[in-house]
C-alpha positions as CSV (number, residue, x, y, z in Angstrom):
1,M,-28.9,-19.1,8.0
2,Q,-28.6,-22.6,6.7
3,F,-25.6,-24.1,5.0
4,D,-25.8,-26.5,2.1
5,D,-25.1,-29.8,3.8
6,D,-22.9,-31.0,0.9
7,A,-20.8,-27.8,0.7
8,R,-17.1,-28.6,1.1
9,L,-15.4,-26.4,3.7
10,D,-11.8,-25.2,3.5
11,P,-10.3,-24.9,7.0
12,S,-7.0,-23.8,5.5
13,Q,-8.4,-20.3,5.4
14,I,-8.5,-20.3,9.2
15,E,-5.6,-20.2,11.7
16,D,-6.7,-21.4,15.1
17,V,-4.2,-20.2,17.8
18,R,-6.5,-20.1,20.7
19,A,-4.7,-22.9,22.6
20,S,-1.2,-21.9,21.7
21,G,-0.9,-18.4,23.2
22,P,-0.2,-15.2,21.2
23,A,0.0,-15.8,17.4
24,R,3.2,-14.7,15.7
25,G,2.9,-12.0,13.2
26,G,5.4,-9.2,14.0
27,G,5.4,-6.0,15.9
28,G,5.4,-5.4,19.6
29,P,2.9,-3.8,22.0
30,L,1.9,-0.3,21.1
31,P,1.6,2.5,23.5
32,G,-1.8,2.3,25.2
33,G,-2.1,-1.5,24.5
34,G,-3.8,-1.1,21.2
35,L,-3.2,-1.3,17.4
36,P,-2.7,1.4,14.9
37,G,-5.7,2.1,12.7
38,G,-9.3,3.0,12.4
39,C,-11.6,1.0,14.6
40,L,-15.2,-0.2,14.1
41,L,-15.9,0.8,17.7
42,P,-14.3,4.1,18.8
43,V,-12.2,4.0,21.9
44,S,-11.5,7.7,22.3
45,G,-12.9,11.0,21.1
46,R,-9.4,11.9,19.7
47,A,-7.8,10.5,16.6
48,G,-4.3,9.2,16.6
49,G,-1.8,8.6,13.9
50,C,-3.8,5.9,12.3
51,G,-2.1,3.5,9.9
52,G,-5.1,1.6,8.6
53,C,-5.7,-1.4,10.8
54,L,-9.4,-1.5,11.1
55,L,-10.7,-3.1,14.2
56,L,-13.4,-3.5,16.7
57,V,-12.1,-2.4,20.1
58,L,-13.9,-3.3,23.3
59,V,-13.1,-2.7,26.9
60,A,-13.3,-5.9,29.0
61,A,-15.7,-4.2,31.5
62,G,-18.1,-3.5,28.6
63,A,-17.7,0.3,28.7
64,L,-15.9,2.3,26.0
65,L,-13.6,5.1,27.1
66,F,-13.9,8.5,25.4
67,G,-11.4,11.2,26.1
68,V,-10.3,9.6,29.3
69,V,-7.1,7.9,28.3
70,P,-4.8,8.7,25.4
71,T,-6.0,7.0,22.3
72,P,-4.3,3.6,21.8
73,F,-3.9,4.3,18.1
74,S,-1.3,7.0,18.7
75,G,2.2,6.4,17.6
76,D,3.7,8.0,20.7
77,E,3.2,7.6,24.4
78,G,1.7,11.1,24.8
79,G,-1.1,10.3,22.4
80,R,-0.3,13.2,20.1
81,Q,-2.1,13.2,16.8
82,G,-0.2,12.0,13.8
83,G,2.8,11.1,15.9
84,G,5.0,8.0,15.7
85,R,6.5,5.7,13.1
86,Q,4.0,2.9,13.8
87,G,1.0,5.3,13.2
88,G,1.6,5.7,9.4
89,E,4.2,3.3,8.2
90,R,5.0,-0.3,8.4
91,Q,8.2,-1.3,10.1
92,G,10.8,-0.9,7.5
93,G,9.3,2.3,6.2
94,E,6.7,0.9,3.8
95,R,3.4,2.7,3.8
96,Q,0.3,0.7,4.7
97,G,-2.5,0.2,2.3
98,G,-0.3,-0.3,-0.8
99,G,2.4,-2.5,-2.2
100,R,3.4,-5.9,-1.0
101,A,2.7,-7.2,2.5
102,P,5.8,-7.2,4.7
103,S,7.6,-10.5,5.2
104,A,6.3,-12.6,8.1
105,P,6.6,-16.1,9.3
106,P,4.8,-18.6,7.1
107,P,1.1,-19.0,8.1
108,S,0.4,-21.9,10.3
109,S,-1.9,-24.7,9.1
110,P,-5.3,-25.0,10.8
111,S,-5.3,-27.1,13.9
112,G,-5.9,-30.8,13.4
113,S,-9.1,-30.6,15.4
114,L,-10.5,-27.8,13.2
115,A,-9.6,-29.5,10.0
116,E,-11.1,-32.8,11.1
117,R,-14.3,-31.3,12.5
118,C,-15.1,-28.7,9.8
119,R,-15.4,-30.5,6.5
120,T,-19.0,-29.9,5.2
121,G,-21.8,-27.5,5.4
122,A,-23.6,-29.9,7.8
123,D,-20.7,-29.4,10.2
124,A,-21.1,-25.6,9.8
125,D,-24.7,-25.9,10.9
126,R,-23.7,-27.9,14.1
127,S,-20.6,-26.0,15.3
128,E,-19.8,-22.3,15.8
129,D,-16.2,-22.9,14.8
130,C,-17.2,-24.6,11.6
131,R,-19.8,-21.8,10.9
132,I,-16.9,-19.3,11.0
133,V,-15.0,-21.5,8.5
134,G,-18.0,-21.7,6.2
135,T,-18.7,-18.0,6.5
136,V,-15.1,-17.0,5.6
137,N,-15.1,-19.5,2.7
138,S,-18.3,-18.0,1.3
139,I,-17.1,-14.4,1.7
140,Q,-13.8,-15.1,0.0
141,T,-15.5,-17.1,-2.8
142,Y,-17.7,-14.1,-3.5
143,W,-14.8,-11.6,-3.5
144,R,-12.6,-13.8,-5.7
145,A,-15.4,-14.0,-8.3
146,E,-16.1,-10.3,-8.0
147,F,-12.5,-9.3,-8.5
148,E,-12.3,-11.5,-11.6
149,R,-15.5,-10.0,-13.0
150,S,-14.4,-6.4,-12.5
151,G,-10.8,-7.0,-13.7
152,R,-9.6,-4.2,-11.4
153,A,-7.2,-6.3,-9.3
154,A,-6.3,-9.8,-8.4
155,Y,-7.9,-11.1,-5.2
156,T,-5.5,-12.5,-2.6
157,P,-7.2,-14.6,0.1
158,A,-6.9,-13.4,3.7
159,R,-6.7,-15.9,6.5
160,T,-8.8,-15.5,9.6
161,V,-6.9,-16.0,12.9
162,L,-9.0,-17.3,15.8
163,F,-7.4,-16.1,19.0
164,S,-8.1,-15.6,22.7
165,R,-6.3,-13.5,25.4
166,A,-3.6,-12.1,23.1
167,V,-2.3,-12.1,19.5
168,R,0.7,-10.6,17.7
169,T,-0.1,-9.2,14.3
170,G,1.7,-7.2,11.6
171,C,0.0,-4.1,13.2
172,G,1.1,-4.7,16.8
173,T,-0.1,-6.8,19.7
174,A,-3.8,-7.1,20.6
175,D,-5.1,-8.5,23.8
176,S,-8.5,-9.9,25.0
177,A,-10.1,-6.4,25.0
178,V,-9.9,-6.4,21.1
179,G,-12.7,-7.9,19.1
180,P,-12.6,-8.7,15.3
181,F,-10.2,-6.6,13.2
182,Y,-8.3,-6.5,9.9
183,C,-4.6,-5.8,9.7
184,P,-3.5,-4.5,6.3
185,A,0.2,-5.1,7.1
186,D,-0.1,-8.8,7.2
187,R,-3.5,-9.0,5.4
188,K,-5.3,-11.1,8.0
189,V,-8.5,-10.9,9.9
190,Y,-8.3,-11.5,13.6
191,L,-11.3,-12.8,15.5
192,D,-11.8,-13.3,19.3
193,L,-15.1,-15.2,19.5
194,S,-15.8,-13.8,23.0
195,F,-16.6,-10.5,21.2
196,F,-20.0,-11.7,20.1
197,G,-21.2,-12.3,23.6
198,T,-20.0,-8.8,24.6
199,L,-21.8,-7.3,21.6
200,R,-25.0,-8.8,22.7
201,R,-24.7,-8.4,26.4
202,D,-23.2,-4.9,26.7
203,F,-24.2,-3.2,23.5
204,G,-27.8,-4.5,23.1
205,A,-27.3,-6.3,19.8
206,E,-29.7,-9.1,19.0
207,G,-26.8,-11.5,18.4
208,G,-27.1,-14.8,16.5
209,P,-25.2,-16.5,13.6
210,F,-25.9,-13.8,11.1
211,A,-24.7,-11.0,13.4
212,Q,-21.4,-13.0,13.4
213,A,-21.5,-13.2,9.6
214,Y,-22.1,-9.4,9.3
215,V,-19.0,-8.6,11.5
216,I,-16.8,-11.1,9.5
217,A,-18.0,-9.7,6.2
218,H,-17.3,-6.2,7.4
219,E,-13.7,-7.1,8.1
220,Y,-13.3,-8.8,4.7
221,G,-14.8,-5.6,3.3
222,H,-11.7,-3.9,4.7
223,H,-9.5,-6.5,3.0
224,A,-11.2,-5.7,-0.3
225,Q,-10.6,-2.0,0.3
226,N,-6.9,-2.7,1.0
227,L,-6.5,-4.7,-2.2
228,L,-8.3,-2.2,-4.3
229,G,-6.2,0.6,-2.9
230,T,-9.0,2.4,-1.1
231,T,-7.2,2.1,2.3
232,G,-4.1,3.5,0.8
233,R,-5.9,6.5,-0.8
234,V,-7.4,7.4,2.6
235,G,-3.9,7.1,4.0
236,R,-3.3,8.8,7.3
237,D,-6.3,11.1,7.1
238,H,-8.1,9.5,10.0
239,R,-9.4,12.7,11.5
240,P,-12.7,12.2,13.3
241,G,-15.9,13.9,12.2
242,A,-19.3,13.0,10.8
243,R,-18.1,13.3,7.2
244,S,-14.5,12.2,7.8
245,P,-12.7,9.7,5.6
246,S,-12.7,7.2,8.5
247,V,-16.4,7.2,8.6
248,R,-16.7,6.8,4.9
249,L,-14.2,3.9,4.9
250,E,-16.2,2.1,7.7
251,L,-19.6,2.7,6.0
252,Q,-18.2,1.3,2.7
253,A,-17.1,-1.9,4.6
254,D,-20.7,-2.1,6.0
255,C,-22.0,-1.8,2.4
256,Y,-19.6,-4.5,1.2
257,A,-20.9,-6.8,3.9
258,G,-24.4,-6.3,2.6
259,V,-23.3,-7.0,-1.0
260,W,-21.8,-10.3,0.1
261,A,-25.1,-11.2,1.9
262,H,-27.1,-10.5,-1.3
263,N,-24.8,-12.8,-3.3
264,A,-24.0,-15.5,-0.6
265,V,-26.2,-18.2,-2.1
266,R,-24.4,-18.0,-5.4
267,T,-21.2,-18.9,-3.6
268,G,-22.5,-22.4,-3.1
269,F,-22.2,-22.5,0.7
270,Y,-25.9,-21.8,1.6
271,D,-28.9,-23.8,0.4
272,K,-31.3,-20.8,0.4
273,P,-31.4,-17.0,0.7
274,F,-31.1,-15.5,4.1
275,T,-34.4,-14.8,5.9
276,D,-35.7,-11.5,7.2
277,A,-34.8,-12.7,10.7
278,D,-31.2,-13.3,9.6
279,I,-30.9,-9.8,8.1
280,A,-32.5,-8.4,11.3
281,Q,-29.6,-9.8,13.3
282,A,-27.1,-8.0,11.0
283,L,-29.0,-4.7,11.2
284,S,-29.2,-5.0,15.0
285,A,-25.4,-5.5,15.2
286,A,-24.8,-2.6,12.8
287,A,-27.1,-0.3,14.9
288,A,-25.4,-1.3,18.2
289,V,-22.0,-0.2,17.0
290,G,-23.1,3.2,15.7
291,D,-21.0,6.2,17.0
292,D,-24.1,7.9,18.3
293,S,-25.4,4.8,20.1
294,I,-22.0,4.1,21.7
295,Q,-21.6,7.7,22.8
296,R,-25.0,7.9,24.4
297,R,-24.2,4.7,26.3
298,S,-20.8,5.8,27.4
299,Q,-21.0,9.5,27.9
300,G,-24.7,10.4,27.8
301,R,-24.4,12.7,24.8
302,V,-23.6,12.6,21.1
303,T,-20.5,14.4,19.7
304,P,-20.5,14.3,15.9
305,D,-17.1,15.9,15.7
306,A,-15.7,12.7,17.3
307,F,-17.4,10.3,15.0
308,T,-15.1,7.8,13.3
309,H,-17.5,5.1,12.1
310,G,-20.9,6.5,11.4
311,T,-24.2,6.6,13.2
312,S,-26.5,3.6,13.8
313,A,-28.8,4.9,11.0
314,Q,-25.9,5.3,8.6
315,R,-24.5,1.8,9.3
316,T,-27.8,0.1,8.8
317,K,-28.5,2.2,5.7
318,W,-25.3,1.3,4.0
319,F,-25.5,-2.4,4.9
320,G,-29.0,-2.2,3.4
321,T,-27.7,-0.5,0.3
322,G,-25.3,-3.3,-0.3
323,Y,-27.8,-6.0,0.5
324,D,-30.6,-4.5,-1.7
325,S,-28.4,-3.9,-4.7
326,G,-25.8,-6.7,-4.5
327,E,-23.4,-4.4,-6.4
328,P,-20.1,-3.1,-4.9
329,E,-20.4,-0.1,-7.3
330,R,-23.3,1.1,-5.2
331,C,-21.0,1.3,-2.2
332,D,-19.4,4.7,-3.1
333,T,-19.4,6.4,0.3
334,F,-16.7,8.8,-0.8
335,S,-18.8,10.9,-3.2
336,G,-21.5,13.2,-1.9
337,G,-23.5,12.7,1.2
338,I,-23.5,9.7,3.5
């Protein structure tokens, strides 16, 4: 994964709040300490009143909890399915996944340090922070061009917020147990870089720069889904199950990540196509976060009725579908089998 040394980075697409405490975005803590929405890694075998915030949730100890505590995606303290205002509507009554984003404080500018350090592709090759900037820049350059080509919608850029310990978002408050996630309410991607160490150490992923790129591209796949109205059409139907809308939404985001990888060189940020070793890092990460893999690790058995994100085989398959084709139209996970 080699950046073009002369590529110009745009740090304004990143908000770095790691040294300033919780970022401001609206919403208070949710019951159970989580955020509403479908997660890339399931926390519980039960489905709550999900509102569309798609996130990777990790437990600090490295073990995921299934059916032990009420799902943190519920809208009420009892963890009842479908309950609670926060589970299906934005504050103020606006449904998530459609319409304008709610009003929020103006986005902060990137920290001076990040803006000064991350200027070129050469900087991205030397620094993890700058690599994140370059990856986000490339992904959004791709989606902007794709939206223009298709004529289906206008692409609105989404900032990535780098945080540690805790962050406030339009979907609620997240703490250090939360990895990367996308919040449709404020249309931002939130990224705690400590997640990548946990993914490698506790979930057996190979790790590496392209594993990071895959995860970020997956979250921006959710942003594309939100802008295209896919998230809104799925709505509150976040019931678990091997063929559930939640699984199909997540697999499509995996496919969109592969589509970006196929087209990444054309964005002008990389000097050559990704290698087989790069793609292997992405496939390893995708396999590590399959429902079946996580369930075996956490509970010693596989329960398809509790799936919310797809099996390891499905996740690697759909990333590969996107990468081999390079066409978002090939990512229709909602028609037929998956």
